[in-house]
N, C-alpha and C positions, 0 to 999 in steps of 0.2 A: 386688182389695181396695179397700175404701172410702177409706182414708187410710193412707199408708205409715207415718206416725208413730203411728197408733193403729188398727191393723187390728182388725176384729171377730174374736173367737175362731173362729167358724165359718169365716170366710174364710181365716184362717191355717191352720186344720186342713185345709181343702180344698186349699189351695195346697201344703201339706206332703205330703198324700197324692198329689197330681198329680206333685210333684217326685220322690217315692219311686217311683211307678210308672214314671216316665221313667228314673230311675237303674237300676231293676231290669231294664229292657229293654235297657240299654246293654251292650256287651261287658264282660266281667269286668275286663279290665285298665284300663278307663276309670272304673269305679265308685268306687274309693277317693277320687279327687280330688273327685268329685261329692258323695260322702257327707261329706267334710270341709267343702266349701263350704256344704252344707246345715246341718251342725252349727254352723258359724260364724254363719250367718245366724240360726238359731234361738236361739243363745246371745245374740247381740246383741239380738234381739227381747225375750228374757226380761229381759235387763239393763235395757233401756229401760222395760219395764213394771213393774219392781220398785220399789215405793214406798219401800223402805228405802234405796235408793241415792240418791234425791233428798232424803231427810231428813238425810243425813249430810254 
């Protein structure tokens, strides 16, 4: 990614795809925690990029 505080959408998409590919290749019992971490990271990224959060 070019900058952790402001990643390019394509970079974020590629990183997400790579993370999903890695998760899907993991044993089933290890996937839930990985999906949860990925969801938390994506949620945080969306919250940081949401202009309405900085206006309030």
